[in-house]
N, C-alpha and C positions, 0 to 999 in steps of 0.2 A: 647345311653345316659342312662345307666342303671347299677345298681350294679350287674346285671347278667353277665356283662363283667368283666374280671379280672382287678383288680387295683394292679399294681406292684410297688415295692419299691426297687430300685437298689442302693446298698451301695458302696461308694467309697469316695475319698477325694475331687475331682475336678469336677465341673459340666460339663465342656467342654471336659473332657478326652475321653469320648465316647458319642455317640448319643443314648439317651434312645428310646426305642420302643414306639409304640402307647399305651396309657393308663399306662405308667410307669413314675415315677418321681425319681429324684436324692435324696439320703439320705446320709448325712455325720454325723460325731459327732457334727457338728455345725448346724444341721438342725433346732434346736430350741426346747425349752421346750413346752410340751403340755399346752394349745391348740394352734396349728398352723392351720389356715384355708387354705385348699388346694382344688383344683378342678381337678378331673380326669374324662374324658369321660362325661363332663357336670355335674357331681355330686360334689357338694361342701360339705365338711365334715371337722371335726376337727381331728387332729392327732399330733404326736410329741413325743419327749423323755420325759418320766417321770423320768427316770434316764439315763443320757447320757453315751455313751461308752467312753473308754479310748482314742480311736483314730480311724482314718479312713485312708485308703491307696488306691492309684491307683496302680494296679498290672500288668495288661496285656491288652492293648488297642486292641489287636488282637482277643480277645475272644468276645463272645456274650456280649452285654452291661450288661446283668444281672449278669455276672460273672467276670467283668473286675476289680472289686475292692472289698473292704470289710470294715466293721466296726468291732471292736473287743474289748474284755476285756481280761486283763492279769491275770494270776494266782497270788494269794496273793495280788490282788488289792483291795479286799473288795467291788468290784463293779459288780453288775449284771444288765446291761443296760436293760431298759424296754421301748419299743416303743408301744404307745397306738393309736388305731384307733377307732373312734366312728362309728359304723355301723348303718344302718338305721332301722333295724328290728332284733328281735330275729329270729332264723331260722337255716336252714342248709346252711353251707358255704363251698365252695371249697377252699383249702389252698395249696399253693405251696411254697417250701423252697429250698434254696441252701445254705447249711452250709459248709464252707470251704473257701480256697482262692488259688489264682493262683500261687503264688511265694514261699510259705512256707508250711510246714506241720503244722497242728494245732490240738488242742484237742477240738473237737466240743462238746458242751453241751448246749441244749436249751429247752425251754418249750413254748408252745402255750397255752394261757389261755382265758377263758371266764370270764372276771373280775378277779377272783382269782382261779377258778376251772381249773385244768390242763386238756387240751384236747389232746395234743401231748407232750410226754416227751422223749428226747434223753439223756440217761446217757452218761457220758464222754467217747468219742470215738476218738482215734487218726486217723487223716485223712492225707494221703500223699498229697504233692503238686499237685494242679490242679485236685483234686478229691472232690466230693461234696456229702453230705448226703441230701436226699430229704425228703419230708413230710412223706413218708412211712417209714422213718428211714433206708432206703437202701443207701449204699455208691455207687455212680456212679463212674465208672472206669476212667472217663476223663470228661473234660468240654463238649466235643462233645456228650458223652454218656448221660450226664445230659440233654442237650438240646433235644436230640432225645427220651429219655426214662424215664425222671423223672416222678414220679407219683404224681398226685394231690389227696389229701385226703379230704373226706367230714366229717365235724364235726358239731354237733349242738351247736350253740351259744345261750344260754338261755337268755342273756341280750343284751344290745347294746354296750358293751365294749369288744373290742378285744385287747389282749396284746401279744406281742412277747417279750420273755425274753431271752437274751443271757446270759447264766449262767456262773458264774466264775468257771474256771476249776481248778483242783488241780495242773496241770502242763501245761507249754506252754501257749497258748492263745486260746480263743474261737472266731472264726471269722464267721460273717454272710455276704454273698454276696448278697442275694436276697430273698424276700418273696412276695407273692401275695395272694389276697383274692377276692372271688366273692360270691354273693348271689345265692344259688341254689333254695331254697324254703323258703319263709317267713312264720313265724308262725302267724296264725290269732289271734284275741284278746283273744281267749280262751287259748292261749299258746300251742295249738296242731298244729303240722305241717300237712297240707293237701297235699297228693300226688295225684294230679289230674290225673295221668296216670292210676289210679285204676278204674276210672269211665268210663262207656260205652260212646262211642262217641256221641250217640244220646242225652244223658243227658247233655254233655258238650255243644253241639250245641244249646240246648234249653235254656241255660242261667243258672246263679248261683242258682236261686230258685229251679230249677229241681233237684239239687244235694241234696236237703233236703227232697225229697219225698221218 
């Protein structure tokens, strides 16, 4: 029961199309406008679309639930969907992404933001059917390759607002299958992140006050 565990968001059209994994929830274009109160792994928080996508689709129920569908925005739609999550603390967060979809090629374009500051930016990239771009901006060669080799990226979120933006492409459509986030290290009140791994074990064992000596 902790933000230290990944909280995943699986994009598709129909709740029962596949079975979501532990600590994952279903997201469609009809998920609802922010704020929606959701609970994952015992943690309740607000999330939802600030700008909703054009549509959502079920694509391949034989794939991992994280890749079985997608939400997307079309070229020339004038819409860049924004999904907001209120995170509990500023700090370092692990982020996972699967941009692409199972049944069609797409032109992936996305941005991960801390409120309005860009943390990850993918410029428009054509992705073949059943290939996915991960958070490291690397295109995985297949759904299976994404599952086995996708890279989680750590970024510092300086506020408590996390936004995933599916950006409008110049051509085709931009499709998001999955994203996930977890807290790695929370920032203390000073705003500085403490990496406890740098302290000697004897100081950690002696308690927090010993770290100040």
